[in-house]
C-alpha positions as CSV (number, residue, x, y, z in Angstrom):
1,M,131.8,106.6,77.9
2,L,132.1,103.1,76.6
3,Q,135.5,102.6,78.2
4,Q,134.1,103.6,81.6
5,S,131.1,101.3,81.2
6,L,133.4,98.4,80.4
7,L,135.7,99.2,83.4
8,S,132.6,99.3,85.7
9,F,131.6,95.9,84.4
10,A,135.1,94.5,84.9
11,L,135.2,95.9,88.5
12,M,132.2,93.9,89.4
13,G,134.7,91.1,90.0
14,S,134.1,87.3,89.8
15,G,131.2,87.0,92.2
16,W,128.4,87.0,89.5
17,V,130.4,84.4,87.5
18,L,130.5,82.1,90.5
19,W,126.8,82.4,90.9
20,L,126.3,81.7,87.2
21,L,128.4,78.5,87.6
22,V,126.5,77.5,90.7
23,G,123.2,78.0,88.7
24,L,124.5,75.9,85.8
25,S,125.6,73.1,88.2
26,V,122.1,73.0,89.7
27,L,120.6,72.9,86.2
28,C,122.9,70.1,85.2
29,L,122.0,68.2,88.3
30,A,118.3,68.5,87.6
31,I,118.8,67.4,84.0
32,T,120.9,64.4,85.2
33,L,118.2,63.3,87.5
34,E,115.4,63.7,84.9
35,R,117.5,61.9,82.2
36,T,118.4,59.1,84.6
37,V,114.8,58.4,85.4
38,F,113.8,58.7,81.8
39,T,116.6,56.2,80.7
40,L,115.6,53.7,83.3
41,V,111.9,53.9,82.3
42,N,112.6,54.0,78.6
43,Q,114.3,50.6,78.5
44,T,112.1,47.8,77.1
45,P,112.3,44.6,79.3
46,A,114.5,42.2,77.5
47,E,112.8,38.9,78.4
48,P,109.2,39.7,77.4
49,L,110.5,41.3,74.2
50,R,112.5,38.2,73.4
51,L,109.5,35.9,74.0
52,L,107.3,38.1,71.7
53,L,109.9,38.0,68.9
54,S,110.3,34.2,69.3
55,E,106.5,33.8,69.0
56,L,106.5,36.0,65.9
57,S,109.3,33.9,64.4
58,R,107.3,30.7,65.0
59,T,103.8,31.8,64.1
60,S,104.4,34.8,61.8
61,D,101.2,36.3,63.4
62,I,102.0,40.0,63.1
63,A,98.5,41.0,64.3
64,S,99.1,39.2,67.6
65,F,102.5,40.6,67.9
66,A,101.2,44.2,67.3
67,A,98.6,43.7,70.0
68,K,101.0,42.3,72.6
69,I,103.9,44.7,71.9
70,R,101.7,47.7,72.9
71,D,101.7,46.4,76.5
72,L,105.5,46.7,76.8
73,R,107.1,50.0,77.8
74,G,110.3,51.5,76.4
75,A,111.7,52.9,73.1
76,E,112.2,49.6,71.4
77,A,108.7,48.5,72.1
78,R,107.2,51.7,70.8
79,V,109.2,51.6,67.6
80,L,108.2,48.0,66.9
81,S,104.6,48.7,67.7
82,S,104.6,51.5,65.1
83,G,106.0,49.2,62.5
84,A,103.7,46.3,63.3
85,S,100.7,48.5,63.2
86,A,101.5,49.4,59.6
87,A,101.9,45.8,58.5
88,D,98.7,45.7,56.6
89,M,99.9,48.5,54.3
90,G,103.0,46.6,53.2
91,A,106.7,46.3,54.0
92,A,107.4,49.7,52.5
93,S,104.9,51.4,54.9
94,V,106.3,49.4,57.8
95,E,109.8,50.7,57.0
96,E,108.6,54.3,56.9
97,A,106.7,53.9,60.1
98,L,109.8,52.4,61.8
99,T,112.0,55.2,60.5
100,S,109.6,57.9,61.8
101,A,109.2,56.2,65.2
102,T,113.0,55.9,65.5
103,I,113.5,59.6,64.8
104,R,110.9,60.5,67.5
105,E,112.6,58.3,70.0
106,K,116.0,59.7,69.2
107,L,114.7,63.2,69.8
108,R,113.2,62.2,73.1
109,M,116.4,60.5,74.3
110,E,118.5,63.6,73.4
111,R,116.3,66.1,75.0
112,A,118.2,68.6,77.2
113,L,121.5,66.8,76.7
114,I,122.7,69.9,74.8
115,V,122.8,71.7,78.2
116,L,125.2,69.2,79.6
117,G,127.4,69.3,76.5
118,T,127.4,73.1,76.4
119,T,128.1,73.4,80.1
120,G,130.9,70.9,79.9
121,S,132.5,72.7,77.0
122,N,132.2,76.3,78.3
123,A,132.2,76.2,82.1
124,P,136.1,76.3,82.1
125,F,136.0,79.4,80.0
126,L,133.4,81.0,82.3
127,G,135.7,80.2,85.3
128,L,138.7,81.7,83.5
129,F,136.6,84.8,82.6
130,G,135.7,85.1,86.3
131,T,139.4,84.8,87.3
132,V,140.4,87.6,84.8
133,L,137.7,89.8,86.2
134,G,138.8,89.1,89.7
135,I,142.4,89.9,89.0
136,I,141.4,93.2,87.3
137,K,139.5,94.1,90.4
138,A,142.4,93.1,92.7
139,F,144.8,95.4,90.8
140,H,142.3,98.2,90.8
141,D,141.9,97.9,94.5
142,L,145.7,97.9,94.8
143,S,145.9,101.2,92.9
144,I,143.5,102.7,95.4
145,N,145.0,101.3,98.6
146,Q,148.8,100.9,98.1
147,A,149.4,100.8,101.9
148,Q,148.2,97.2,102.0
149,A,149.5,96.3,98.5
150,A,150.7,92.7,99.1
151,S,147.8,91.5,101.1
152,A,145.2,93.2,98.8
153,V,146.6,91.7,95.7
154,M,147.1,88.2,97.1
155,A,143.6,88.1,98.6
156,G,142.1,89.3,95.4
157,I,144.0,86.9,93.2
158,S,143.2,84.0,95.6
159,E,139.5,84.8,95.4
160,A,139.7,85.2,91.6
161,L,141.3,81.7,91.1
162,V,138.3,80.1,92.9
163,A,136.3,80.9,89.7
164,T,138.6,78.7,87.6
165,A,138.4,75.9,90.1
166,I,134.6,76.1,90.2
167,G,134.5,76.2,86.4
168,L,136.4,72.9,86.2
169,M,134.3,71.3,89.0
170,V,131.2,72.1,87.0
171,A,132.6,71.1,83.6
172,I,134.2,67.8,84.4
173,P,131.0,66.0,85.7
174,A,129.0,67.6,82.9
175,V,131.2,66.2,80.3
176,I,131.2,62.7,81.9
177,L,127.5,62.7,82.2
178,F,127.0,63.9,78.7
179,N,129.2,61.2,77.3
180,T,127.5,58.6,79.5
181,F,124.0,59.5,78.3
182,Q,125.2,59.7,74.7
183,R,126.7,56.2,75.0
184,V,123.5,54.8,76.5
185,N,121.4,56.5,73.7
186,K,123.7,55.0,71.0
187,S,123.3,51.5,72.5
188,T,119.5,52.0,72.6
189,M,119.4,53.2,69.0
190,A,121.6,50.3,67.9
191,R,119.1,47.9,69.5
192,I,116.2,49.7,67.8
193,D,117.9,49.5,64.4
194,A,118.6,45.8,64.8
195,L,115.0,45.0,66.0
196,S,113.6,47.1,63.2
197,H,115.5,45.1,60.6
198,L,114.4,41.9,62.3
199,L,110.7,42.9,62.1
200,L,111.1,43.8,58.4
201,A,112.7,40.5,57.8
202,H,109.7,38.7,59.3
203,L,107.3,40.7,57.2
204,K,109.2,40.3,53.9
205,R,109.3,36.5,54.3
206,R,105.5,36.3,54.6
207,P,103.4,35.7,51.5
208,T,102.6,38.8,49.5
209,S,98.9,38.4,50.1
210,E,99.3,38.5,53.9
211,V,101.6,41.5,53.9
212,G,99.3,43.6,51.7
213,A,102.0,44.6,49.2
């Protein structure tokens, strides 16, 4: 019973695997578009941020900095805003606020990237699986219709190998896109870390009575 069920499954051929790969490619494309838009919107404008940090360096007015940084978009601005808003509670509270905000931003930046990574890693195996199923079906058809042996086997194997090719076509862009987004995210996290330390340095050099610690 089990053997017959498995044979019936194998004789379905590679068609459903091809549709699965097509579905994954569409999903990866949708994630790529969404992540691209998110990445572009999530970048804090460099020049306004530089001017705010220069002003903070000159005046040490953390209240003014906290009010103005809220008007900027992007991950860096949101993290610095969280830290600056906690300035009255002391440097230790600022550090905790910065850490918490950084973790939140990291989770936002990595959302759905696991789909690209998983697809890139496993699509070739799905394609190979489809090829194996297609070859099994080709030889089964050969056993039934031996009069057209050569043409039946060659046509079946040719169709089966398409699954491997499609698997690679889906996997290669997915891996490239996953690595690209990961690289962009690492750069953003590095900037956030550097700016967080810079904000802490400004706070720690202020008089203790001003910091609130």
